[in-house]
LUMDRENNU-96413 format. One record per residue: residue number from 1; residue in one letter; x, y, z of N, C-alpha, C in turn; chain. Coordinates in nm, 3 decimals, decimal comma, m for minus. Layout:
REM LUMDRENNU-96413
NUM_A_X_Y_Z_X_Y_Z_X_Y_Z_A
...
This chain:
REM LUMDRENNU-96413
1_M_9,129_9,845_13,061_9,259_9,850_12,964_9,272_9,957_12,912_A
2_L_9,403_10,066_12,923_9,421_10,163_12,845_9,437_10,153_12,694_A
3_R_9,421_10,230_12,621_9,432_10,184_12,507_9,565_10,198_12,465_A
4_S_9,670_10,260_12,518_9,812_10,299_12,487_9,851_10,157_12,529_A
5_A_9,788_10,037_12,626_9,838_9,925_12,649_9,812_9,822_12,539_A
6_T_9,735_9,858_12,431_9,714_9,747_12,352_9,789_9,765_12,214_A
7_V_9,823_9,669_12,168_9,871_9,653_12,001_9,830_9,721_11,899_A
8_D_9,865_9,820_11,833_9,833_9,915_11,730_9,744_9,838_11,628_A
9_F_9,658_9,885_11,578_9,553_9,836_11,495_9,563_9,879_11,348_A
10_S_9,601_9,754_11,250_9,590_9,794_11,132_9,443_9,762_11,077_A
11_W_9,391_9,857_11,018_9,249_9,813_10,956_9,261_9,717_10,813_A
12_K_9,358_9,753_10,753_9,347_9,696_10,609_9,433_9,575_10,664_A
13_E_9,516_9,513_10,773_9,572_9,366_10,769_9,492_9,307_10,857_A
14_M_9,437_9,350_10,952_9,364_9,303_11,067_9,233_9,261_11,068_A
15_C_9,171_9,150_11,123_9,057_9,121_11,155_9,005_9,219_11,279_A
16_F_8,873_9,325_11,282_8,848_9,405_11,367_8,764_9,307_11,501_A
17_F_8,740_9,172_11,491_8,664_9,095_11,534_8,778_9,021_11,652_A
18_C_8,839_8,994_11,568_8,982_8,914_11,655_9,100_8,941_11,685_A
19_S_9,099_9,074_11,599_9,243_9,140_11,593_9,342_9,050_11,519_A
20_E_9,364_8,965_11,497_9,463_8,878_11,441_9,455_8,915_11,300_A
21_E_9,611_8,886_11,246_9,642_8,923_11,070_9,565_8,851_11,000_A
22_A_9,508_8,907_10,917_9,449_8,795_10,780_9,522_8,860_10,680_A
23_T_9,620_8,784_10,629_9,704_8,814_10,528_9,648_8,780_10,392_A
24_T_9,538_8,667_10,373_9,506_8,619_10,262_9,377_8,657_10,277_A
25_Y_9,316_8,682_10,139_9,184_8,749_10,096_9,087_8,602_10,112_A
26_A_9,105_8,474_10,128_9,049_8,382_10,100_8,985_8,382_10,260_A
27_D_9,047_8,443_10,362_9,022_8,416_10,465_8,955_8,571_10,520_A
28_V_8,941_8,662_10,454_8,888_8,783_10,446_8,764_8,835_10,408_A
29_S_8,665_8,895_10,471_8,519_8,956_10,400_8,569_9,111_10,456_A
30_R_8,513_9,165_10,337_8,533_9,294_10,338_8,416_9,400_10,410_A
31_A_8,376_9,485_10,471_8,287_9,565_10,529_8,235_9,592_10,407_A
32_M_8,089_9,615_10,376_8,022_9,636_10,226_7,922_9,723_10,244_A
33_T_7,902_9,748_10,378_7,757_9,801_10,375_7,746_9,921_10,512_A
34_L_7,713_10,038_10,500_7,711_10,126_10,658_7,665_10,069_10,755_A
35_E_7,560_10,012_10,728_7,484_9,978_10,878_7,575_9,844_10,940_A
36_L_7,689_9,784_10,862_7,747_9,691_10,933_7,806_9,745_11,111_A
37_R_7,859_9,828_11,078_7,933_9,941_11,204_7,796_9,902_11,288_A
38_A_7,733_9,997_11,290_7,598_10,022_11,388_7,525_9,878_11,440_A
39_S_7,483_9,791_11,345_7,491_9,668_11,387_7,605_9,578_11,460_A
40_V_7,704_9,530_11,440_7,828_9,506_11,537_7,820_9,600_11,659_A
41_L_7,825_9,718_11,676_7,803_9,782_11,776_7,669_9,769_11,904_A
42_Q_7,583_9,731_11,828_7,461_9,732_11,901_7,463_9,564_11,951_A
43_C_7,533_9,467_11,864_7,556_9,353_11,929_7,687_9,368_12,045_A
44_C_7,770_9,436_12,030_7,873_9,450_12,118_7,789_9,509_12,291_A
45_E_7,738_9,575_12,251_7,626_9,608_12,393_7,541_9,527_12,443_A
46_L_7,474_9,424_12,363_7,396_9,322_12,385_7,488_9,249_12,479_A
47_R_7,615_9,178_12,418_7,689_9,109_12,498_7,738_9,145_12,635_A
48_A_7,767_9,279_12,623_7,797_9,303_12,723_7,944_9,233_12,818_A
49_D_7,997_9,204_12,763_8,137_9,120_12,800_8,270_9,187_12,742_A
50_D_8,394_9,136_12,764_8,524_9,171_12,758_8,544_9,187_12,604_A
51_W_8,514_9,077_12,553_8,519_9,055_12,401_8,434_9,182_12,345_A
52_G_8,339_9,199_12,366_8,236_9,285_12,303_8,302_9,416_12,328_A
53_L_8,351_9,461_12,433_8,426_9,577_12,482_8,537_9,611_12,371_A
54_Q_8,591_9,517_12,338_8,736_9,526_12,302_8,674_9,558_12,154_A
55_V_8,565_9,517_12,093_8,554_9,502_11,940_8,478_9,623_11,957_A
56_K_8,397_9,694_12,047_8,316_9,822_12,050_8,438_9,911_12,039_A
57_G_8,545_9,916_12,116_8,660_9,985_12,116_8,745_10,024_11,988_A
58_R_8,749_9,922_11,940_8,786_9,922_11,786_8,738_10,023_11,668_A
59_L_8,573_9,954_11,658_8,481_10,017_11,593_8,476_10,173_11,636_A
60_E_8,475_10,216_11,731_8,419_10,360_11,777_8,539_10,450_11,727_A
61_G_8,643_10,349_11,698_8,769_10,431_11,664_8,747_10,476_11,510_A
62_C_8,668_10,436_11,431_8,644_10,416_11,271_8,520_10,446_11,268_A
63_C_8,477_10,591_11,183_8,338_10,652_11,165_8,306_10,606_11,036_A
64_D_8,397_10,552_10,903_8,366_10,519_10,807_8,438_10,338_10,790_A
65_L_8,336_10,248_10,835_8,417_10,125_10,826_8,421_10,061_10,687_A
66_V_8,339_10,137_10,604_8,367_10,066_10,474_8,494_10,120_10,372_A
67_A_8,478_10,294_10,394_8,593_10,325_10,363_8,721_10,251_10,379_A
68_R_8,722_10,228_10,498_8,864_10,146_10,562_8,886_10,033_10,506_A
69_F_8,826_9,974_10,417_8,856_9,859_10,336_8,854_9,888_10,198_A
70_M_8,846_9,995_10,162_8,852_10,039_10,022_8,982_10,014_9,956_A
71_V_9,000_9,909_9,877_9,131_9,855_9,803_9,142_9,945_9,670_A
72_W_9,244_10,034_9,617_9,258_10,106_9,520_9,366_9,986_9,432_A
73_E_9,301_9,955_9,339_9,377_9,850_9,236_9,429_9,973_9,086_A
């Protein structure tokens, strides 16, 4: 599937696993470690299925996952 055929992904408003909107903080966990990205990418490789490929595609477009979730108050 082409990237242009997918819905725009908002890192601050959507879950990178399911791509559903996460509007309440009770339903959301923030990425707090740099190792999270590498670990999830490794799991995506091991899964070798469509869902893993989708998650991997989203994460490969993000080089600093922790910074994506910083909230400036």
